[in-house]
C-alpha positions as CSV (number, residue, x, y, z in Angstrom):
1,X,233.9,27.7,98.2
2,X,230.8,29.6,97.2
3,X,230.5,31.0,93.4
4,X,227.6,33.3,92.5
5,X,227.2,32.9,88.4
6,X,226.1,35.8,86.7
7,X,226.3,34.4,83.2
8,X,227.3,31.7,81.5
9,X,229.1,32.3,78.1
10,X,228.9,29.5,75.5
11,X,232.4,28.6,75.7
12,X,234.2,25.5,77.6
13,X,235.0,27.4,80.5
14,X,232.8,29.5,82.4
15,X,233.1,33.1,83.4
16,X,231.6,33.9,86.4
17,X,231.4,36.2,89.7
18,X,233.3,34.8,92.7
19,X,233.6,35.1,96.5
20,X,234.1,33.0,99.3
21,X,231.9,33.0,101.8
22,X,233.1,34.9,105.2
23,X,232.4,33.6,108.8
24,X,232.0,37.1,110.6
25,X,228.8,38.6,111.2
26,X,228.8,42.4,111.1
27,X,226.8,45.0,112.6
28,X,225.6,48.0,110.4
29,X,226.9,51.6,111.0
30,X,225.3,54.9,109.7
31,X,226.7,58.1,108.7
32,X,230.1,56.5,107.4
33,X,231.4,55.3,110.7
34,X,234.0,52.8,109.9
35,X,234.2,49.2,111.6
36,X,236.1,45.9,111.4
37,X,233.3,44.2,109.3
38,X,233.7,47.0,106.5
39,X,230.2,47.4,106.9
40,X,229.7,50.9,106.3
41,X,226.9,52.9,105.0
42,X,226.4,56.5,104.2
43,X,222.8,57.5,105.1
44,X,220.6,59.6,103.1
45,X,219.6,63.1,103.3
46,X,215.6,62.0,104.6
47,X,212.9,59.5,104.4
48,X,210.3,59.1,101.8
49,X,207.0,56.7,101.9
50,X,207.0,53.2,99.4
51,X,204.1,54.1,97.4
52,X,204.5,50.8,95.0
53,X,206.4,47.6,94.8
54,X,207.5,46.3,91.4
55,X,208.8,42.4,92.5
56,X,210.8,41.3,95.4
57,X,213.7,43.5,95.2
58,X,212.3,46.7,93.6
59,X,210.1,49.4,95.0
60,X,209.1,53.1,94.3
61,X,209.4,56.1,96.5
62,X,206.9,59.1,96.7
63,X,209.0,61.2,94.3
64,X,208.9,58.6,91.8
65,X,212.0,56.9,91.8
66,X,212.5,53.6,91.5
67,X,214.9,51.7,94.3
68,X,216.7,48.6,93.2
69,X,217.5,46.5,96.7
70,X,221.2,46.3,96.2
71,X,223.1,43.3,97.6
72,X,220.3,40.6,97.0
73,X,218.3,39.2,93.8
74,X,214.8,38.2,94.7
75,X,212.8,35.7,92.6
76,X,212.1,37.1,89.1
77,X,208.6,37.8,87.6
78,X,207.8,38.3,84.0
79,X,207.2,42.4,84.2
80,X,206.2,42.3,80.6
81,X,209.3,40.4,79.4
82,X,207.9,38.4,76.5
83,X,208.4,34.5,76.9
84,X,209.8,34.9,80.4
85,X,209.1,32.1,82.9
86,X,208.0,33.6,86.6
87,X,210.4,31.7,89.1
88,X,209.4,30.1,92.3
89,X,208.3,32.3,95.0
90,X,208.6,35.2,92.8
91,X,204.9,36.3,93.9
92,X,205.7,35.6,97.7
93,X,208.7,37.9,97.7
94,X,206.5,40.5,96.3
95,X,204.0,40.2,98.7
96,X,206.8,40.3,101.5
97,X,208.3,43.4,100.5
98,X,204.6,44.5,100.3
99,X,204.1,43.3,104.1
100,X,207.4,45.3,104.8
101,X,207.2,48.5,103.3
102,X,204.4,49.4,101.1
103,X,202.9,52.9,102.7
104,X,205.7,53.0,105.2
105,X,208.6,55.4,105.3
106,X,211.9,54.0,104.5
107,X,215.2,55.5,104.9
108,X,218.2,54.8,102.1
109,X,222.0,53.9,102.9
110,X,224.3,53.9,100.5
111,X,227.6,51.6,100.3
112,X,229.1,52.0,96.7
113,X,227.5,53.1,93.1
114,X,224.3,54.8,93.8
115,X,222.4,54.4,90.6
116,X,222.6,51.6,87.5
117,X,222.6,51.6,84.2
118,X,218.6,51.4,84.1
119,X,218.5,54.9,86.2
120,X,217.3,52.9,89.7
121,X,218.9,54.1,92.8
122,X,221.0,51.6,94.5
123,X,220.6,51.4,98.3
124,X,220.6,49.6,101.4
125,X,216.7,50.2,102.5
126,X,215.5,50.3,106.2
127,X,211.7,50.6,106.7
128,X,210.6,52.6,109.8
129,X,208.3,50.6,112.5
130,X,205.9,51.9,114.4
131,X,207.9,51.3,117.7
132,X,210.6,53.6,115.9
133,X,212.8,50.9,115.0
134,X,214.2,50.2,111.8
135,X,214.0,46.8,109.8
136,X,216.1,46.3,107.3
137,X,214.8,45.1,104.3
138,X,217.7,43.2,102.6
139,X,218.3,41.4,105.6
140,X,214.5,40.7,106.4
141,X,214.4,39.2,102.9
142,X,217.4,37.0,103.2
143,X,216.2,35.8,106.6
144,X,213.1,34.4,105.2
145,X,214.6,32.9,102.5
146,X,213.0,34.8,99.8
147,X,216.1,36.3,98.0
148,X,219.8,35.3,97.4
149,X,222.7,37.6,98.1
150,X,223.7,39.2,94.6
151,X,227.0,41.5,94.5
152,X,228.9,43.8,92.5
153,X,232.5,45.0,92.8
154,X,231.0,48.7,92.8
155,X,228.5,47.6,95.5
156,X,229.5,45.3,98.6
157,X,229.0,46.8,101.4
158,X,227.8,44.6,104.4
159,X,227.8,42.0,102.2
160,X,229.2,39.5,105.1
161,X,225.7,40.1,107.1
162,X,223.9,40.0,104.2
163,X,225.6,36.0,103.7
164,X,225.1,35.4,107.2
165,X,221.5,36.0,106.9
166,X,221.2,34.1,103.7
167,X,223.6,30.8,105.7
168,X,221.0,31.1,108.0
169,X,217.8,30.6,106.1
170,X,219.5,28.2,103.6
171,X,220.5,26.3,106.6
172,X,216.6,25.9,107.7
173,X,215.7,25.3,104.0
174,X,213.5,28.4,104.4
175,X,211.4,29.6,101.3
176,X,213.7,29.4,98.1
177,X,216.3,26.9,99.7
178,X,213.5,24.2,99.7
179,X,212.7,24.5,96.0
180,X,215.5,22.7,93.5
181,X,215.1,26.1,91.5
182,X,217.5,27.7,93.6
183,X,219.5,24.4,94.7
184,X,223.6,25.0,95.4
185,X,225.2,23.3,91.7
186,X,227.9,21.0,91.8
187,X,231.1,22.7,90.0
188,X,231.7,18.9,89.1
189,X,228.3,18.7,87.0
190,X,229.4,20.8,84.1
191,X,226.4,19.5,82.1
192,X,223.8,20.7,84.4
193,X,225.4,24.3,84.8
194,X,225.2,24.2,81.1
195,X,221.9,24.0,80.8
196,X,221.3,27.3,83.0
197,X,223.1,29.6,81.1
198,X,222.4,32.9,81.8
199,X,220.6,32.1,85.2
200,X,222.4,33.3,88.4
201,X,223.6,30.1,90.3
202,X,225.3,29.3,93.4
203,X,228.2,26.8,92.3
204,X,230.5,24.9,95.0
205,X,233.6,23.4,94.5
206,X,237.4,22.5,95.0
207,X,239.7,24.8,93.4
208,X,242.0,22.3,91.9
209,X,244.6,24.7,90.5
210,X,244.8,28.7,89.3
211,X,246.7,30.4,87.2
212,X,247.5,34.6,86.2
213,X,247.6,34.6,82.4
214,X,247.9,38.0,81.0
215,X,246.2,40.0,84.1
216,X,243.1,37.6,84.6
217,X,242.8,35.0,87.2
218,X,241.6,31.5,86.2
219,X,240.5,29.2,89.1
220,X,240.1,25.8,87.8
221,X,237.7,23.1,89.5
222,X,239.1,20.1,87.3
223,X,242.1,18.9,85.8
224,X,241.1,20.0,82.1
225,X,240.1,23.5,81.7
226,X,239.0,23.0,78.2
227,X,236.4,20.8,79.7
228,X,236.1,21.3,83.5
229,X,234.5,24.3,85.3
230,X,236.7,27.7,85.2
231,X,236.0,31.0,86.8
232,X,237.4,33.7,85.3
């Protein structure tokens, strides 16, 4: 089981976002065409030139809109946040997006919520190549080992293909996957997880038991839910 940790509360059990790593490798379909893979995206109305790159998962279009590359998280830059330590490979991730997209036309496709609380557009971004083809920006970043899959319940379209791209990069130890900062954590190592409160982490372990309590599902990775790692 693969667990993506969004934020760890300071309690004995840890609340997490959880999803199983799939094996299928779907294709991408525009115009809302259905497929067994559920990789269904609605195409935007036009293409726009990318005029700025903020970081490895955020860019700016010629009309001034900021676009968050939904479905991934790249290493973070401080971007004015006080006492924020730059993540390893953050500059490399931003540089990769600049090489792939800056000054080029981008097509936005949508598979869920289209705007976040920061008023950024949430989209899968496809960048036009000189040969007329399209580079799927999220998949390119994952394939280079410069981002991790990062989804929310209202925007998980095409997560299977994104996970497959990440899996290949991780298996080849590309980019971030050669750095311990991004290592997959052991669910049995609770002290290490508690040291990383507030960070997005990948955690692996075996589910020992499960329980549904007042409408909330708990997945226990140890015998004592008060002390061991628990997903809710």
